C-alpha positions, 0 to 999 in steps of 0.5 A: 718646945715643951713636951717635944723631947728636944734638947737645946744647948747653947754657949756664950763667947767671951766678947771682952776678950775677943772683940778687940783682937777681931777689930784689930784684925779687921782694921789690918785687912786680915779678915774679910766681911764681904761674904756677910752681906749678899745685897747692898742697896741705897736708902731709897731702895730700902723697901725693895731690900726688905721685901727681897730679904723677907721673900728670900728673893735673888738669894738675899740672906742679908741686905745692907742699906747705905744712906746717901747712896 
């Protein structure tokens, strides 16, 4: 990034302020997180899930690996 003429900007959010409210809304069912994981696989398929994510096969954006099936 040095000598590339780029400007990088960022921001922080106040987690201590917003996290409790977000957790309450999740618990009440007001917010859905289903769209955050594109694939869910059991633990014994973890290597396949990793490869899907790495190669972006089958539209894999985020794989959730569930222990115990």
